[in-house]
Structure formats: C-alpha cells, structure tokens
C-alpha positions as CSV (number, residue, x, y, z in Angstrom):
1,M,129.4,16.5,114.6
2,D,130.5,16.0,111.0
3,F,133.7,17.1,109.5
4,R,134.8,18.7,106.2
5,I,138.1,19.5,104.7
6,F,138.5,23.2,103.7
7,V,141.3,24.3,101.3
8,E,142.6,27.7,100.1
9,P,143.7,27.2,96.5
10,Q,144.5,30.9,95.9
11,Q,147.7,30.2,97.9
12,G,149.0,28.2,95.0
13,T,148.1,24.6,94.0
14,S,147.0,22.4,91.1
15,Y,143.8,20.5,90.5
16,D,145.7,17.2,90.7
17,E,146.9,18.1,94.2
18,L,143.4,18.9,95.3
19,L,142.0,15.8,93.8
20,A,144.5,13.6,95.6
21,L,143.6,15.4,98.9
22,A,139.8,15.1,98.2
23,T,140.2,11.4,97.3
24,R,142.0,10.8,100.6
25,A,139.4,12.7,102.5
26,E,136.7,10.6,100.9
27,E,138.5,7.4,101.8
28,L,138.9,8.5,105.5
29,G,135.2,9.3,105.9
30,F,135.1,13.1,105.9
31,D,131.7,14.4,105.1
32,G,132.8,17.1,102.6
33,F,135.5,18.9,100.7
34,F,135.1,22.7,100.5
35,T,137.2,25.4,98.9
36,S,137.6,29.1,99.4
37,D,136.7,31.3,96.4
38,H,139.6,33.7,95.9
39,Y,141.8,34.7,92.9
40,L,144.8,36.3,94.7
41,R,147.2,34.8,97.3
42,M,147.3,36.1,100.8
43,G,150.5,36.6,102.7
44,D,154.2,36.6,101.7
45,I,154.2,33.5,99.5
46,S,155.0,32.9,95.9
47,G,151.5,31.6,95.0
48,L,153.0,29.1,92.5
49,P,151.7,27.5,90.4
50,G,148.8,29.9,90.8
51,P,145.2,30.1,92.0
52,L,142.3,27.9,90.8
53,D,138.8,28.9,90.0
54,A,136.6,27.5,92.7
55,W,133.7,26.5,90.6
56,V,135.8,24.9,87.8
57,T,137.5,22.9,90.5
58,L,134.2,21.8,92.0
59,A,132.9,20.7,88.5
60,G,136.0,18.5,88.3
61,L,135.5,17.1,91.8
62,A,131.8,16.5,91.0
63,R,132.9,13.9,88.5
64,D,136.1,12.7,90.2
65,T,134.6,11.9,93.6
66,T,131.6,9.9,94.6
67,R,130.4,10.7,98.1
68,L,131.8,14.0,99.4
69,R,129.6,17.1,99.8
70,L,131.2,19.9,97.8
71,G,131.0,23.6,97.9
72,T,132.5,27.1,98.6
73,L,133.2,28.8,101.8
74,V,132.3,31.3,100.5
75,S,131.8,32.8,97.0
76,P,131.7,36.6,96.8
77,V,128.6,38.0,95.2
78,T,130.9,40.4,93.3
79,F,132.5,37.7,91.2
80,R,129.5,36.3,89.3
81,L,126.1,37.6,88.2
82,P,123.4,35.9,90.2
83,G,121.6,34.5,87.1
84,R,124.8,32.9,86.0
85,M,125.5,31.7,89.5
86,A,122.1,29.9,89.7
87,L,122.8,28.2,86.4
88,L,126.4,27.0,87.1
89,V,125.6,25.7,90.6
90,A,122.6,23.8,89.2
91,Q,124.7,22.3,86.5
92,I,127.4,21.2,88.8
93,D,124.8,19.9,91.3
94,Q,123.5,17.7,88.4
95,M,127.1,16.6,87.6
96,S,127.7,15.5,91.2
97,G,124.4,13.7,91.7
98,G,123.2,16.2,94.2
99,R,126.3,16.9,96.4
100,I,126.8,20.7,95.9
101,E,126.3,23.4,98.5
102,L,126.6,27.1,97.8
103,G,128.3,29.4,100.3
104,L,127.6,33.0,99.3
105,G,128.8,36.3,100.9
106,A,129.4,40.0,100.2
107,G,133.1,39.7,99.5
108,W,135.9,41.5,101.4
109,Y,139.3,41.1,99.7
110,E,139.6,44.4,97.7
111,E,143.1,43.6,96.3
112,E,141.9,40.6,94.4
113,H,139.2,42.7,92.8
114,A,141.7,45.3,91.7
115,A,144.0,42.5,90.4
116,L,141.2,41.1,88.2
117,G,139.5,44.3,87.3
118,I,136.3,43.4,89.2
119,P,134.3,46.3,90.6
120,F,134.4,46.5,94.4
121,P,131.6,48.7,95.7
122,D,131.3,49.8,99.3
123,V,130.2,47.4,101.9
124,A,126.6,48.7,102.0
125,E,126.2,48.1,98.2
126,R,127.8,44.7,98.4
127,F,125.3,43.6,101.0
128,D,122.5,45.1,98.9
129,R,123.8,43.0,96.0
130,L,124.0,39.9,98.2
131,T,120.4,40.4,99.3
132,E,119.2,40.7,95.7
133,A,121.4,37.7,94.6
134,L,119.9,35.4,97.2
135,E,116.4,36.3,96.1
136,I,117.3,35.8,92.5
137,I,119.1,32.5,92.9
138,T,116.4,30.9,95.1
139,G,113.7,32.4,92.9
140,I,115.3,30.8,89.8
141,W,115.6,27.4,91.5
142,S,112.0,27.4,92.8
143,T,110.4,28.5,89.5
144,A,108.4,25.8,87.8
145,E,110.0,24.2,84.8
146,S,107.2,25.5,82.6
147,D,107.6,29.1,83.8
148,T,110.1,31.8,83.5
149,Y,111.6,34.1,86.2
150,S,111.8,37.8,86.1
151,F,113.2,40.2,88.7
152,E,113.7,44.0,88.9
153,G,116.0,45.3,91.6
154,T,118.3,48.2,92.2
155,H,121.4,46.3,91.0
156,Y,120.1,43.4,88.9
157,T,117.3,43.0,86.4
158,L,116.3,39.7,84.8
159,Q,113.6,39.3,82.2
160,D,112.0,36.0,81.3
161,N,114.9,33.9,82.6
162,P,114.1,30.2,81.6
163,A,115.1,29.1,85.1
164,L,117.0,26.1,83.7
165,P,118.7,23.8,84.4
166,K,117.3,22.8,87.7
167,P,119.6,21.5,90.4
168,Y,119.6,17.8,91.2
169,Q,118.6,18.6,94.8
170,R,115.1,19.9,95.2
171,P,114.0,22.4,96.1
172,S,117.6,23.6,96.0
173,P,121.2,22.9,97.1
174,P,121.9,24.0,100.7
175,L,122.8,27.7,101.1
176,I,125.6,28.6,103.5
177,I,125.8,32.2,104.9
178,G,128.4,33.2,107.5
179,G,130.3,36.0,109.2
180,R,130.3,38.0,112.3
181,G,128.1,40.9,111.2
182,K,125.5,41.8,113.8
183,R,122.6,42.9,111.6
184,R,122.4,42.2,107.9
185,T,124.3,38.9,107.9
186,P,122.1,37.2,110.6
187,A,119.0,38.6,108.9
188,L,119.9,37.0,105.6
189,A,120.9,33.8,107.3
190,A,117.5,33.6,109.1
191,Q,115.7,34.1,105.8
192,Y,117.7,32.1,103.3
193,A,120.4,29.9,104.9
194,S,120.5,26.2,105.4
195,E,123.7,26.6,107.4
196,F,125.3,29.4,109.3
197,N,129.1,29.4,109.5
198,V,131.4,31.3,111.9
199,G,135.1,31.2,110.9
200,F,138.2,31.5,113.0
201,H,136.7,32.3,116.4
202,D,137.1,30.7,119.8
203,P,134.2,28.7,121.2
204,A,132.9,31.6,123.4
205,S,132.9,34.1,120.5
206,W,131.4,31.5,118.2
207,Q,128.5,31.0,120.6
208,E,128.0,34.7,120.9
209,I,127.7,35.2,117.2
210,A,125.5,32.2,116.8
211,N,123.2,33.4,119.5
212,N,122.6,36.6,117.6
213,V,121.5,34.6,114.6
214,V,119.2,32.6,116.8
215,E,117.4,35.9,117.8
216,Y,116.9,36.8,114.1
217,C,115.5,33.3,113.5
218,E,113.1,33.6,116.4
219,A,112.0,37.1,115.1
220,R,111.1,35.4,111.8
221,E,109.4,32.6,113.6
222,R,112.0,30.2,112.2
223,D,113.1,27.3,114.3
224,P,116.9,27.8,114.9
225,E,117.2,24.0,114.9
226,S,116.4,24.1,111.2
227,L,119.9,25.6,110.6
228,V,123.1,23.7,110.7
229,W,125.6,25.6,112.9
230,S,129.2,25.3,111.7
231,A,132.8,26.5,112.5
232,A,135.9,26.8,110.3
233,L,139.3,26.7,111.8
234,V,142.9,26.0,110.7
235,A,143.7,22.4,111.6
236,V,147.1,20.9,112.4
237,A,147.5,17.6,114.2
238,G,150.5,15.4,115.0
239,H,151.1,12.2,116.9
240,S,154.2,13.8,118.5
241,E,155.4,17.3,119.3
242,A,158.0,17.0,116.6
243,D,155.3,15.9,114.1
244,F,153.1,18.8,115.1
245,S,155.9,21.3,114.9
246,R,157.0,20.1,111.5
247,R,153.5,20.6,110.1
248,A,153.2,24.0,111.7
249,A,156.5,25.1,110.1
250,A,155.3,23.8,106.7
251,I,152.5,26.4,106.7
252,G,154.6,29.1,108.3
253,R,152.9,29.1,111.7
254,E,154.1,28.8,115.2
255,P,152.9,25.9,117.3
256,A,151.8,28.1,120.3
257,E,149.9,30.4,118.0
258,L,148.1,27.5,116.3
259,R,147.2,26.0,119.6
260,S,145.5,29.3,120.6
261,N,143.8,30.1,117.3
262,G,143.1,26.8,115.6
263,V,142.2,23.2,116.1
264,A,145.8,22.2,116.6
265,G,148.2,20.2,118.7
266,L,148.6,16.5,119.5
267,I,145.8,14.1,118.6
268,D,144.1,14.3,122.0
269,E,144.4,18.1,122.1
270,V,142.7,18.4,118.8
271,A,139.9,16.1,119.9
272,D,139.5,18.2,123.1
273,K,139.3,21.4,121.1
274,I,136.6,19.9,118.8
275,A,134.6,18.9,121.9
276,E,134.7,22.5,123.1
277,Y,132.9,23.6,120.0
278,E,130.4,20.8,120.1
279,A,129.6,21.8,123.7
280,V,128.5,25.3,122.6
281,G,126.2,23.9,119.8
282,C,128.5,23.5,116.8
283,D,127.1,20.8,114.5
284,R,129.8,20.8,111.8
285,M,133.5,21.7,111.5
286,Y,135.5,22.8,108.5
287,L,139.1,21.8,109.1
288,Q,141.3,24.2,107.1
289,V,144.2,22.3,105.6
290,L,146.9,24.6,104.3
291,D,149.5,22.0,103.3
292,V,147.6,20.2,100.5
293,K,150.5,17.9,99.7
294,D,150.6,16.3,103.1
295,L,148.1,13.5,102.6
296,D,149.1,11.7,105.8
297,H,148.0,14.7,107.7
298,L,144.4,13.9,106.9
299,S,144.8,10.5,108.7
300,S,145.9,12.4,111.9
301,L,142.9,14.7,111.6
302,A,140.5,11.8,111.0
303,E,141.8,10.1,114.1
304,A,141.3,13.3,116.2
305,A,137.8,13.7,114.8
306,G,136.9,10.1,115.7
307,L,136.5,9.0,112.1
308,T,138.9,6.1,112.4
309,D,139.4,3.4,115.1
C-alpha cells in the first residue's frame, strides 16, 4: 500500500503552511500530497486566513516539490469548464514533470456555489455534465498535436479546440473518480478512471462499494486490477494517549469518535486499522490531516504506515 497526505485548505490556511507540510511529507517518504477542492469552510470555525484555490496551490507545489504525486480529491465539475480544465491540468503536469493526477466529481456542496455565484444544477444534470466533461478532457488530451478537437453535447460545445498544451504524462495524467453512488459513479469509473476512491467508510462498507465498481468493470470487459483502489480517512496518531488526545482536541474531535471513524489512535492502533483496509483490497490510503501546522504529526503517521524504521 502507498500513502498520501490529504488536506482541506478551505478550512483556512496559507500556501506557506501547506508547502511546509508537503515538504515534510516528501522527506518522510509519502507518495503524494492531495488537496480538496472547495471554496467555503465547513463547520463552526473562523476559516482564517481563508481558503486557497486548489489548482493555484498545485501549480505552486509542482515547482516547490520534486517527487510527490499531486492532485485533487476531488474537483467539482461545476467549478471549471472542461476545455479549460484540460488545459490547466496539462500545464501544471508539465510544470511538475509529470506528477499531476486529476480527481473529478459531480460536486455536492451547494452553499459554496451560492457563496461564489456558481450555478448548482440538480444532481442529474451535474452527473450529465461530469459525463460530458470526462469525454472532453480525455478527448482533448488524446487528440494528435496536428489535429483539433470538437465536441457537441447537451451542456458543452467545443469547436476546433487546439488540444494544447499536452500533459507531460502520456496518454494522460491519471483520473480519479470516487463516491458511493450505485449506478452512474461506478459506470464512469469503469470507463474513465485510473483510480477509484471511497472516502470515510469502514472497511466492510469500503469493500461493498468497491465490489459494485468491480461488477461495472466486468460488464465493460475491463480488468478490475487495472484500477487502483483507494480510501480516504481522517488520520490522527500519537505515541501516547495524551499525545493522541491533544491532537484530537486540536481539530475539535473526540478520541473515541476518531477511533471509530478514522485511522486514529496510538501508533500500533493506526497500523492495525491500515491493515484492515489492505485486507479488503485497498491499494492506497489518503490520510486526511486537518492540523496543517503540526509537522511532527506526519512523523507519527509515517511510522504507523511503515515508512520509517
């Protein structure tokens, strides 16, 4: 299993804080550093100093790190037109030397759309837009450099798109699709995804959702082993109960609740929880770190993940 750090900048942080965390993650041997893509805080917090734009952040990290895989978990299709999305991901992939991955979803947080004046259609239309966007983005990336790309759909029309720049990774950066939907989400994952992610579910529920995607892969005659299977969970680790409780309090969570719903506890407990996900077929884990100022916490998580001696 490989491990990635996952942050939530909409809760309030700065680029410098995230860079310090990403640098530490790179030093400790984590595989990647991923960000949510939201513009409005969640929960009863101040949100200071404010949210960050996910893709501006990734552009900075593309130049300020050297090894980490970088991406979103996940970008709402409502935020950016797909032609522009293909361009900006390709450009940042070039800037990173081929380390970018695109997580794309239908979007769900209505309040942030209202706060920014972004239209928020019903869920059926959002999935229709996601379907068209995936076709457009992959179509642009796969178009020959001497050709143009055109598309006419219900929601998007592109005429003679130059399909440039091309991403560094060929044929394309990995695409991540996730969620617990029973029909459209697994169908899109089976068709387009390089990775399927299930966030914030226990191992049994994670396996049930993943098995549904396996059925859709088999219906398309796609080998399920060609997908990376991943989980995302809040992570809090400590060498002592006092250490763990202090870190839980810092993010406004109760130790018992974290032990039930996250990858959390003492170092051995965290390692055992990771092993439960690995036993049901999880290949990759996104460890959601909510206190981005606690750089020492990453050392504890790296130890629990077996990244350090």
